[in-house]
C-alpha positions as CSV (number, residue, x, y, z in Angstrom):
1,X,-27.3,-2.5,-9.9
2,X,-23.8,-4.0,-9.7
3,X,-21.3,-5.4,-12.0
4,X,-20.8,-9.3,-12.9
5,X,-17.4,-10.3,-12.3
6,X,-15.5,-13.5,-13.4
7,X,-12.1,-14.3,-12.1
8,X,-10.2,-16.7,-13.9
9,X,-7.3,-18.9,-12.4
10,X,-9.4,-18.0,-9.5
11,X,-7.8,-21.6,-8.0
12,X,-3.9,-20.5,-8.7
13,X,-2.4,-18.4,-5.8
14,X,-2.8,-15.2,-7.6
15,X,-7.1,-15.7,-8.3
16,X,-7.9,-16.5,-5.1
17,X,-6.1,-13.3,-3.7
18,X,-8.0,-11.7,-6.1
19,X,-11.4,-13.2,-5.1
20,X,-10.1,-12.6,-1.8
21,X,-9.8,-8.7,-2.8
22,X,-12.8,-8.3,-3.8
23,X,-14.6,-9.6,-0.9
24,X,-11.9,-7.1,1.4
25,X,-13.1,-4.0,-0.7
26,X,-17.1,-4.7,-1.1
27,X,-16.6,-4.6,-4.8
28,X,-20.3,-3.9,-6.1
29,X,-21.0,-7.0,-7.5
30,X,-24.3,-8.5,-9.0
31,X,-22.3,-12.1,-9.8
32,X,-19.2,-13.6,-9.8
33,X,-18.2,-16.9,-11.2
34,X,-15.1,-18.9,-10.2
35,X,-13.6,-20.2,-13.5
36,X,-10.5,-22.1,-14.1
37,X,-9.7,-25.5,-15.7
38,X,-10.9,-29.6,-16.2
39,X,-9.4,-30.3,-13.4
40,X,-10.4,-27.4,-10.6
41,X,-13.9,-27.6,-12.1
42,X,-16.3,-28.5,-8.8
43,X,-14.0,-27.4,-6.1
44,X,-15.4,-24.8,-3.8
45,X,-13.3,-21.9,-2.7
46,X,-15.0,-18.9,-0.3
47,X,-15.6,-15.3,-1.4
48,X,-13.1,-14.0,1.1
49,X,-13.9,-14.6,4.7
50,X,-17.6,-14.2,4.6
51,X,-18.4,-17.9,4.4
52,X,-19.9,-18.2,1.3
53,X,-18.5,-20.3,-1.0
54,X,-18.0,-20.3,-4.9
55,X,-17.9,-23.9,-7.4
56,X,-15.3,-23.5,-9.5
57,X,-16.8,-24.0,-13.0
58,X,-15.0,-25.4,-16.1
59,X,-13.6,-22.2,-18.0
60,X,-14.0,-24.0,-21.4
61,X,-17.2,-24.1,-21.3
62,X,-18.4,-20.9,-19.9
63,X,-20.2,-18.9,-21.6
64,X,-19.4,-14.8,-21.3
65,X,-21.7,-12.9,-22.9
66,X,-23.2,-10.5,-20.6
67,X,-20.8,-10.9,-18.0
68,X,-19.2,-7.1,-17.0
69,X,-15.3,-7.9,-17.1
70,X,-13.3,-10.8,-16.4
71,X,-9.9,-11.0,-14.2
72,X,-7.3,-13.0,-16.0
73,X,-4.7,-15.8,-13.8
74,X,-3.7,-18.6,-16.2
75,X,-1.2,-17.4,-17.9
76,X,-0.2,-16.2,-21.3
77,X,-0.5,-19.9,-23.2
78,X,-4.5,-19.4,-22.0
79,X,-4.9,-15.9,-22.0
80,X,-4.2,-16.3,-25.9
81,X,-7.4,-18.6,-26.2
82,X,-9.8,-17.3,-23.8
83,X,-9.2,-13.4,-24.1
84,X,-10.2,-12.7,-27.3
85,X,-13.0,-14.6,-26.8
86,X,-14.5,-13.3,-23.6
87,X,-13.3,-9.6,-25.4
88,X,-15.6,-10.4,-28.3
89,X,-18.2,-11.3,-26.2
90,X,-18.3,-8.1,-24.2
91,X,-16.4,-8.9,-21.2
92,X,-13.3,-6.7,-21.1
93,X,-10.6,-9.0,-19.7
94,X,-7.8,-7.2,-17.5
95,X,-5.0,-9.8,-17.7
96,X,-2.2,-10.3,-16.2
97,X,-0.5,-12.2,-17.5
98,X,3.0,-10.9,-19.7
99,X,0.6,-11.7,-22.9
100,X,-0.3,-8.0,-23.9
101,X,1.7,-5.4,-21.6
102,X,3.7,-4.3,-24.1
103,X,0.6,-4.3,-26.8
104,X,0.2,-0.9,-28.0
105,X,-4.1,-1.3,-28.9
106,X,-3.7,-2.4,-24.4
107,X,-3.5,0.0,-22.5
108,X,-1.0,-0.9,-19.4
109,X,-2.4,0.0,-16.4
110,X,-1.2,1.2,-12.5
111,X,-4.2,3.2,-11.7
112,X,-2.0,5.6,-9.3
113,X,0.4,5.8,-11.9
114,X,-1.5,6.5,-15.6
115,X,-4.8,6.2,-14.7
116,X,-6.3,8.2,-17.8
117,X,-4.6,5.3,-20.1
118,X,-7.6,2.8,-19.3
119,X,-9.9,5.0,-21.8
120,X,-8.0,3.2,-24.8
121,X,-8.9,-0.3,-23.8
122,X,-12.3,0.0,-26.2
123,X,-9.8,-0.8,-28.7
124,X,-9.1,-4.4,-28.0
125,X,-11.5,-4.7,-25.0
126,X,-8.4,-5.5,-23.0
127,X,-6.7,-4.1,-19.8
128,X,-3.3,-5.8,-19.3
129,X,-2.4,-5.6,-15.3
130,X,1.7,-4.9,-15.3
131,X,4.6,-7.2,-14.0
132,X,4.8,-7.6,-10.1
133,X,8.0,-5.5,-10.2
134,X,7.1,-2.7,-12.3
135,X,3.9,-2.3,-10.5
136,X,4.9,-0.9,-7.1
137,X,8.1,0.3,-8.3
138,X,6.1,3.3,-10.3
139,X,4.0,3.4,-7.9
140,X,7.0,4.1,-6.1
141,X,8.4,6.5,-8.8
142,X,5.8,8.7,-10.1
143,X,5.3,11.3,-7.6
144,X,9.2,12.0,-7.5
145,X,8.9,12.1,-11.8
146,X,6.0,14.5,-10.8
147,X,8.5,16.7,-9.0
148,X,12.2,16.6,-10.7
149,X,12.0,14.1,-13.8
150,X,13.5,11.3,-13.7
151,X,16.3,10.0,-16.3
152,X,17.8,6.8,-14.8
153,X,16.9,4.4,-12.5
154,X,19.1,1.0,-11.6
155,X,17.1,-0.8,-9.7
156,X,18.4,-4.3,-8.2
157,X,14.8,-6.5,-7.0
158,X,14.9,-9.0,-4.3
159,X,11.6,-11.2,-5.1
160,X,10.3,-13.8,-3.8
161,X,9.2,-17.8,-4.3
162,X,5.9,-17.1,-4.6
163,X,5.9,-15.2,-7.7
164,X,7.1,-18.3,-8.9
165,X,3.7,-19.6,-8.2
166,X,2.2,-22.6,-5.7
167,X,5.7,-24.8,-7.3
168,X,8.0,-22.4,-5.8
169,X,6.5,-21.6,-2.7
170,X,6.7,-25.4,-1.9
171,X,10.5,-25.7,-3.2
172,X,11.5,-23.0,-1.0
173,X,9.4,-24.6,2.0
174,X,10.5,-28.4,0.5
175,X,14.3,-27.5,0.3
176,X,14.1,-25.7,3.7
177,X,13.1,-28.5,5.9
178,X,15.0,-31.1,3.9
179,X,18.8,-29.2,4.7
180,X,17.6,-28.8,8.5
181,X,16.9,-33.2,9.0
182,X,19.9,-33.7,6.3
183,X,17.9,-34.5,3.1
184,X,18.9,-33.4,-0.1
185,X,17.5,-30.2,-2.0
186,X,17.7,-30.3,-5.3
187,X,16.1,-27.7,-7.4
188,X,12.9,-28.5,-9.9
189,X,11.7,-25.3,-10.3
190,X,14.4,-23.2,-9.8
191,X,18.1,-23.5,-11.9
192,X,19.7,-23.4,-8.7
193,X,18.7,-24.2,-4.7
194,X,16.6,-21.1,-3.5
195,X,16.4,-22.4,0.5
196,X,19.7,-20.4,2.4
197,X,20.5,-18.9,-1.3
198,X,20.2,-16.2,-3.8
199,X,19.8,-16.8,-7.5
200,X,20.3,-14.0,-10.2
201,X,18.0,-14.7,-12.9
202,X,13.9,-14.8,-13.0
203,X,12.3,-15.7,-16.3
204,X,14.6,-16.8,-19.4
205,X,17.9,-15.1,-20.9
206,X,17.8,-12.7,-23.6
207,X,21.0,-12.0,-26.3
208,X,22.4,-9.1,-24.6
209,X,22.3,-11.2,-20.9
210,X,19.1,-9.4,-19.1
211,X,16.4,-11.9,-18.9
212,X,13.1,-11.0,-19.8
213,X,12.2,-10.4,-15.9
214,X,14.6,-7.8,-16.3
215,X,13.7,-6.5,-20.0
216,X,10.0,-6.4,-18.3
217,X,10.8,-4.0,-16.2
218,X,12.5,-1.7,-18.5
219,X,9.8,-1.1,-21.2
220,X,7.2,-1.6,-19.2
221,X,8.4,1.1,-16.6
222,X,8.5,3.7,-20.2
223,X,5.1,2.0,-21.1
224,X,3.8,3.3,-17.5
225,X,5.7,6.2,-16.6
226,X,7.8,7.5,-19.0
227,X,9.5,6.3,-22.4
228,X,11.9,9.0,-22.1
229,X,13.1,7.0,-18.6
230,X,16.3,4.9,-19.0
231,X,16.3,1.9,-16.2
232,X,18.0,-0.6,-16.3
233,X,17.0,-3.4,-13.3
234,X,19.0,-7.3,-12.3
235,X,16.8,-9.2,-10.6
236,X,17.1,-11.5,-8.3
237,X,15.4,-14.3,-6.5
238,X,15.5,-14.7,-3.1
239,X,14.8,-17.1,-0.3
240,X,10.9,-15.3,0.6
241,X,7.6,-15.9,0.3
242,X,5.9,-13.5,-0.2
243,X,6.7,-10.0,-0.7
244,X,9.4,-8.1,-3.3
245,X,11.3,-5.5,-2.5
246,X,13.6,-2.9,-4.9
247,X,17.1,-1.0,-4.1
248,X,16.5,1.9,-6.4
249,X,19.2,4.4,-7.1
250,X,17.0,7.8,-9.8
251,X,18.6,9.7,-10.8
252,X,17.0,13.7,-11.8
253,X,16.7,16.1,-14.1
254,X,16.5,18.7,-11.4
255,X,17.6,18.9,-7.5
256,X,15.5,17.3,-5.1
257,X,16.3,16.3,-1.8
258,X,16.0,13.4,0.6
259,X,13.4,15.6,2.9
260,X,11.2,16.7,-0.1
261,X,11.2,13.2,-1.7
262,X,9.9,11.8,1.4
263,X,7.6,14.8,2.1
264,X,6.8,14.3,-1.4
265,X,6.0,10.8,-0.9
266,X,4.8,10.4,2.9
267,X,1.6,12.5,0.5
268,X,1.9,9.7,-2.6
269,X,-1.0,8.2,-2.6
270,X,-0.5,4.4,-2.8
271,X,2.4,4.7,-0.8
272,X,3.7,4.9,2.5
273,X,6.6,6.0,4.1
274,X,8.4,4.4,6.8
275,X,12.1,5.7,7.3
276,X,13.7,6.0,10.7
277,X,17.0,6.1,10.3
278,X,17.2,3.9,13.7
279,X,17.5,0.2,14.0
280,X,13.8,-1.4,12.5
281,X,13.3,1.9,11.0
282,X,12.5,0.7,7.3
283,X,10.2,-2.3,5.7
284,X,10.7,-6.0,5.3
285,X,8.8,-8.2,3.3
286,X,7.5,-9.6,5.7
287,X,6.3,-6.8,7.0
288,X,4.2,-6.1,3.4
289,X,3.1,-9.7,3.6
290,X,-1.0,-8.9,3.6
291,X,-1.1,-4.9,3.0
292,X,-2.2,-3.3,0.1
293,X,0.2,-0.3,0.1
294,X,4.1,0.4,-1.8
295,X,6.3,0.5,1.1
296,X,9.7,3.0,1.1
297,X,12.0,3.6,3.2
298,X,15.8,4.6,3.5
299,X,15.4,7.4,1.1
300,X,18.9,9.2,0.5
301,X,20.6,11.5,-1.2
302,X,23.3,10.3,-3.7
303,X,26.4,12.0,-4.0
304,X,28.2,10.5,-6.6
305,X,25.6,12.4,-9.2
306,X,24.1,15.3,-9.5
307,X,21.0,14.9,-9.0
308,X,20.7,11.4,-7.6
309,X,18.5,9.5,-4.5
310,X,18.8,6.2,-3.5
311,X,15.5,4.0,-1.9
312,X,13.9,0.8,-0.8
313,X,10.6,0.2,-2.0
314,X,8.7,-3.1,-0.6
315,X,5.2,-4.5,-1.5
316,X,3.4,-8.0,-1.0
317,X,3.5,-9.4,-4.8
318,X,0.4,-11.1,-5.0
319,X,-1.3,-8.3,-3.6
320,X,-0.1,-5.3,-5.1
321,X,1.7,-6.5,-7.9
322,X,-1.3,-9.2,-9.4
323,X,-4.8,-8.9,-7.4
324,X,-5.2,-6.0,-6.2
325,X,-3.7,-4.1,-8.8
326,X,-6.4,-5.8,-10.9
327,X,-9.2,-5.2,-8.5
328,X,-8.5,-1.3,-8.6
329,X,-8.3,-1.3,-12.5
330,X,-12.0,-3.1,-12.5
331,X,-12.4,-0.3,-10.0
332,X,-11.4,2.7,-12.0
333,X,-13.1,1.0,-15.3
334,X,-15.8,1.0,-13.8
335,X,-15.5,4.7,-12.3
336,X,-14.8,6.1,-15.9
337,X,-16.0,4.1,-18.4
338,X,-18.9,1.2,-17.4
339,X,-20.5,3.6,-14.8
340,X,-23.0,1.0,-13.1
341,X,-24.7,2.3,-9.7
342,X,-22.7,1.2,-6.6
343,X,-25.5,-0.9,-4.7
344,X,-25.8,-4.8,-5.1
345,X,-29.4,-6.8,-4.8
346,X,-28.2,-8.4,-1.7
347,X,-30.6,-11.3,-2.4
348,X,-29.9,-11.7,-5.5
349,X,-25.3,-11.8,-5.1
350,X,-26.0,-14.6,-2.3
351,X,-28.3,-16.9,-4.7
352,X,-24.6,-17.2,-6.2
353,X,-22.9,-19.0,-4.1
354,X,-23.1,-22.9,-3.6
355,X,-23.9,-23.8,0.0
356,X,-21.1,-23.6,3.3
357,X,-20.4,-27.1,2.6
C-alpha cells in the first residue's frame, strides 16, 4: 500500500516539476490527483516520462478527505483558502508559498538541514517549503555551521527569471528576441528590462530599504538553521532562465580553512563540490538546470575577517528551490510519521490515469 498524493497547481512551472519528480524518484503512490483552477480543468499532463497521462481537476470541487498529503504550488492567496480545508480533512499540506513559513506552529523544512523539525507538523497539519534562495543556501551552510559555527552571512543572489514563473521566462525570451530584431523591449512583469540586464529588486520594498525577498532569506535562515546567525542579503534578478546563483561571504566563530571546508562539503548531503582552481572549474546555472544537487564552487579564505570564507553556490531553483524539496519533505513525512508500505499496487495505480490520447 502506498500514498494518495495531491499536486495542487500542477499546470504551473513548479507544479509540473513536482509531478515529474514524483515520477523520477518513484514515490510510492497508490493514487495521484493533479489540481488547478477552473481554467485548466480537463487538461492532461504527463506523469514524468512514463507516457501515463493525468487529467487536471478543479481544486474548487476537490474533496481532500482520504488523501494522505498535498503538495501545494498555488500561491499565497489560494493557499490561504485551500490549505486549512485540506489540513482539516486529514490531508497534510506541503506548501510552497510564503504564507506559513514564519508561522511558529508550522515547520519550515529542508530535509538535509532540519529534518527533526518536521515532528511539529501535527499542530496545523501543514509543512512549509522555504524560499528558493534560502533552500540552496542553507544546504551549503549547514555542514559548515556544524563544523565551525556561523556568526554572519553576507549573500548576493543572482536569481533566474523562472523564479517569477512562466510569465517571467516569457518576458526574457520575448525581450531578447525583440532586441535582436530592433523591436521595443518594454518591461511588463519586471520593473525594468531584464534581457541583457540585471535588476536589484525582487518582491516589494520594506521600510528599511530591503526587499521582501531579502527579508525572507534572513528570517528563514534563522528559523531553519540557527536564530543566532546574522544574515544580510541583496537579491538580484538576472537574465538566466533556470538556476539561482549566490555569492556567499561567511564569518565563523571558530577557525575553518578552505581545505577543511572543501573536505566537509565534499561529504555533505545534497551538496556537490566542484571546485578546481582553473578555467571552467566551477558550476554555472546552465549546468545546474535539471539536477538535484546544490553545487558549491570557489571556496576560499577571506583574509579581511578572523575566520571567514567566501564561496559560490548554484542550484536549479525549480527543483531544490521548490519542487524537489517539497517531494523530499513528502518522503521524510512518510518515513518518520505516516509509515505506509513502500510497495505500490501497480494495477490500482495505473487505473487512476486517463488514456494517453
